[in-house]
C-alpha positions in Angstrom: 52.3 95.1 64.3 51.8 94.3 67.9 55.1 93.7 69.8 55.1 90.6 72.0 57.4 91.0 75.0 59.7 88.0 75.5 58.8 85.8 78.5 61.2 85.2 81.3 60.4 81.6 82.0 63.8 79.9 82.3 67.5 80.6 82.7 70.4 79.4 80.6 72.1 76.3 82.0 75.6 77.9 82.3 77.4 78.2 85.6 78.0 81.9 85.3 74.5 82.8 84.0 71.8 84.1 86.2 69.7 86.2 83.7 66.5 85.1 82.0 67.0 83.6 78.6 65.9 85.6 75.6 62.8 83.6 74.5 62.4 85.9 71.5 59.3 87.6 70.2 57.1 87.9 67.1 58.8 89.4 64.1 57.9 93.2 64.2 58.6 94.5 60.7 57.5 98.0 61.7 60.3 98.1 64.2 62.8 96.7 61.7 61.8 99.2 59.0 62.4 102.1 61.4 66.0 101.0 62.1 68.5 103.3 60.5 72.3 103.8 61.0 74.0 107.2 60.6 77.3 105.8 59.2 79.3 109.1 59.4 78.1 109.8 63.0 78.9 106.3 64.1 82.4 106.4 62.5 83.1 109.8 64.1 82.1 108.5 67.6 84.1 105.2 67.1 87.2 107.2 66.1 87.2 109.1 69.4 87.0 105.9 71.6 90.6 104.7 71.7 91.8 108.1 73.1 89.0 108.7 75.5 89.6 106.0 78.1 93.2 105.6 79.3 93.9 103.4 82.4 97.3 102.9 84.0 99.1 100.8 86.5 96.9 98.7 88.9 93.7 99.9 87.1 95.0 98.7 83.8 95.9 95.4 85.4 92.4 95.1 86.8 90.8 95.8 83.4 93.0 93.2 81.7 92.1 90.6 84.3 88.4 91.4 83.5 89.2 90.9 79.8 90.6 87.5 80.4 87.4 86.4 82.2 85.5 87.4 79.1 87.6 85.5 76.5 86.2 82.7 74.4 89.6 81.0 74.0 89.4 79.6 70.5 91.0 77.2 68.1 89.4 76.8 64.7 92.2 75.5 62.5 92.1 72.7 59.9 95.0 71.0 61.6 93.4 71.0 65.1 94.2 67.8 67.1 93.0 66.4 70.4 96.4 67.3 71.9 96.1 70.9 70.8 92.6 71.2 72.2 93.8 69.7 75.5 96.6 72.2 75.7 94.2 75.0 75.0 91.9 73.8 77.7 94.8 73.7 80.2 95.5 77.3 79.3 91.8 78.1 79.8 92.0 76.7 83.3 95.2 78.6 84.1 95.3 81.5 81.7 98.1 83.4 83.6 101.0 81.9 85.5 100.1 81.2 89.2 103.0 83.5 90.3 101.5 86.5 88.4 98.0 85.7 89.7 99.2 85.6 93.3 101.0 88.9 92.9 97.8 90.4 91.4 95.5 88.9 94.0 93.5 87.1 91.2 93.8 83.5 92.1 91.2 81.4 90.4 90.9 83.5 87.3 89.8 81.5 84.2 88.6 82.4 80.7 84.9 82.6 79.8 84.7 79.6 77.5 86.7 77.4 75.1 85.4 77.5 71.5 86.1 74.6 69.0 84.7 72.8 66.0 82.1 70.0 66.6 84.6 67.2 66.3 86.6 68.6 69.2 83.6 69.2 71.6 83.9 65.9 73.5 87.7 66.3 73.8 87.2 69.8 75.2 84.4 68.8 77.6 86.6 66.0 79.0 89.6 68.3 79.4 87.5 71.0 81.2 85.6 68.6 83.5 85.1 70.1 86.9 86.4 73.6 85.9 83.1 75.3 85.4 84.3 76.5 82.0 81.7 75.9 79.3 82.6 74.6 75.8 81.3 76.5 72.8 80.9 74.9 69.4 80.8 76.7 66.1 78.0 75.3 64.0 75.6 75.6 61.1 78.2 75.1 58.3 80.7 77.5 59.9 82.1 79.7 58.5 80.0 80.2 55.3 76.7 78.8 56.5 75.9 77.4 53.1 75.4 73.7 53.9 71.9 72.2 53.6 69.6 73.6 56.2 68.6 70.3 57.8 72.3 69.5 58.2 72.9 72.8 59.9 70.1 72.1 62.4 71.4 68.6 63.0 74.9 69.8 63.6 73.6 72.0 66.4 71.8 69.1 68.0 74.8 66.8 67.8 77.1 69.5 69.4 74.6 69.9 72.2 74.4 66.1 72.7 78.2 66.0 72.8 78.3 68.5 75.7 78.5 71.9 74.2 76.8 74.5 76.5 77.1 77.3 73.9 76.5 77.2 70.2 77.9 79.9 67.8 75.7 79.8 64.7 76.3 81.6 61.4 73.4 83.3 59.7 72.7 83.2 55.9 74.1 86.5 54.7 72.0 86.3 51.6 68.8 86.9 53.7 70.3 90.2 54.9 71.6 91.3 51.5 68.3 90.6 49.8 66.2 92.1 52.6 64.4 88.8 53.3 63.9 89.5 57.0 61.2 86.8 57.5 63.6 84.1 56.2 66.4 85.3 58.6 63.9 85.3 61.5 62.7 81.8 60.7 66.2 80.5 60.3 67.3 82.0 63.6 64.2 80.7 65.4 64.9 77.2 64.1 68.5 77.4 65.3 67.4 78.7 68.7 65.0 75.8 69.1 67.6 73.2 68.1 70.0 74.6 70.8 67.5 73.8 73.6 69.1 74.8 76.9 72.4 75.7 75.2 73.4 79.3 74.9 73.1 80.5 71.3 75.4 83.2 69.8 74.3 84.5 66.4 77.3 85.3 64.1 76.4 88.1 61.7 79.6 88.1 59.6 79.3 91.9 59.5 82.2 92.3 57.1 79.9 90.7 54.4 76.7 92.6 55.1 77.4 95.7 53.1 76.1 98.5 55.3 75.8 99.4 59.0 72.1 99.6 58.5 72.1 96.0 57.5 74.1 95.2 60.6 71.6 97.0 62.8 68.6 95.3 61.2 70.2 91.9 61.3 71.1 92.4 64.9 67.5 93.2 65.8 66.1 90.3 63.8 68.4 87.8 65.5 67.4 89.2 69.0 63.7 89.0 68.1 64.3 85.4 67.1 65.8 84.5 70.5 69.6 85.0 70.2 71.3 85.1 73.6 74.3 86.9 72.1 75.0 88.6 68.8 78.5 88.2 67.5 80.4 90.2 64.8 82.3 87.7 62.8 83.6 84.2 62.2 87.1 85.5 62.2 87.4 84.1 58.6 86.2 87.2 56.8 88.5 89.8 55.3 87.0 92.4 57.7 86.0 91.2 61.2 85.3 93.2 64.4 85.6 96.9 64.1 84.6 99.8 66.4 81.9 101.2 64.1 80.3 97.8 63.8 80.5 97.2 67.6 78.8 100.6 68.3 76.0 99.7 65.8 75.4 96.3 67.4 75.5 97.3 71.0 73.1 100.2 70.4 70.8 97.7 68.9 71.2 95.6 72.1 70.4 98.8 74.1 67.3 99.5 72.1 66.1 95.8 72.5 66.6 95.9 76.2 64.8 99.2 76.6 61.8 97.8 74.6 61.6 94.3 76.0 63.5 94.3 79.3 65.7 91.4 78.0 69.5 91.8 78.1 71.3 90.2 75.1 75.1 89.7 75.1 77.7 90.9 72.6 80.8 89.1 71.2 83.3 90.9 69.0 85.5 88.3 67.2 88.4 88.4 64.8 91.3 90.8 64.7 91.4 91.7 68.5 94.9 90.6 69.5 96.2 93.5 71.6 95.6 94.2 75.3 95.0 97.9 74.5 92.3 97.0 72.1 90.6 94.8 74.7 90.4 97.8 77.1 88.9 99.9 74.3 86.1 97.4 73.8 85.5 97.1 77.5 85.3 100.8 77.9 82.8 101.1 75.0 80.6 98.5 76.7 80.7 100.4 79.9 80.0 103.7 78.2 77.1 102.4 76.1 75.5 99.7 78.1 76.8 100.0 81.7 78.7 97.8 84.1 76.4 94.8 83.8 77.7 94.2 80.3 81.2 93.8 81.6 80.4 90.3 82.9 81.1 87.1 80.9 77.4 86.2 80.7 76.9 89.3 78.6 80.3 90.0 76.9 82.9 87.8 75.3 85.9 88.3 73.1 86.4 85.7 70.4 90.1 85.4 70.4 93.2 83.2 70.4 96.3 85.4 70.5 94.8 88.1 72.7 95.4 86.2 75.9 99.2 86.0 75.2 99.5 89.8 74.8 97.4 90.4 78.0 99.7 88.0 79.9 102.7 89.9 78.7 101.2 93.2 79.9 100.4 91.8 83.3 103.9 90.5 83.7 105.2 93.9 82.9 102.9 95.4 85.5 104.2 92.9 88.2 107.9 92.8 87.3 108.6 96.0 85.3 109.9 94.0 82.3 108.3 92.6 79.2 108.8 89.0 78.4 109.2 87.4 75.0 106.0 86.5 73.3 107.0 82.8 73.0 106.9 82.5 76.8 103.1 82.8 76.6 102.2 80.4 73.8 98.7 79.0 73.9 98.9 75.6 72.1 
């Protein structure tokens, strides 16, 4: 099948984005069929990563500040309230105490985005007004993605209308598990169209896809269909972001960029709560994709508690002492 190179006609309407959107391409089943994943080799490579990159002192502090700028600060709880979201947005504007930022020379540091359910989009947009921080909304029947299709599409449109600049959609896992790649492609194209100018992140729910080959193929299909980002998990599965899954997905991104010239972002989500883990993920992105993927328009952490641990590590760097975790509460 002939491969259609994505066009580069417009740019995403996000303050920090300057790259062409991924307009997608025709479904190339020959390419999909050739995609394989050597699980044992991937797992061996992933197992070496935590010990291969060790940064200390001011270099560690710099990497942790970079991690903060790439966080999608998230609250997706059933008991979310407007007050909780407003506190989260205040933390997004000022993720680390001004005194620490002054000592680090990092005044003006903010997170990458705030991620909420649809009902909280308007509250978050109002709370972040003037900050330049976009609001991301989880959508399409998050987290299971099993609501009627027309309602999933309508949910996207309503979140965009409410002011969300990023939409985190969930794919139908059954399409992957049954090998119905055309259905997955068509679904993702419809979601991409419904997002309009909003940035779309495709959540694969990798812990429910069975094999790394399925992860690799689903990643490629979503990119072919126009995903601006591919994301590991909803954070609600029993297995969320892992290093082997990350390696599989970012190599799919690398292959897609080499073939089409389009850069697609990556977002690990769920289970990343420690500063040292954030550095491992950043180092993997640098090793596999290069420095350009260390910017928030191409890399995000889906996290809530991660920011608190990073702030504790930065305080230790500045003062030489660790503070209690409760001093860095988010909401």
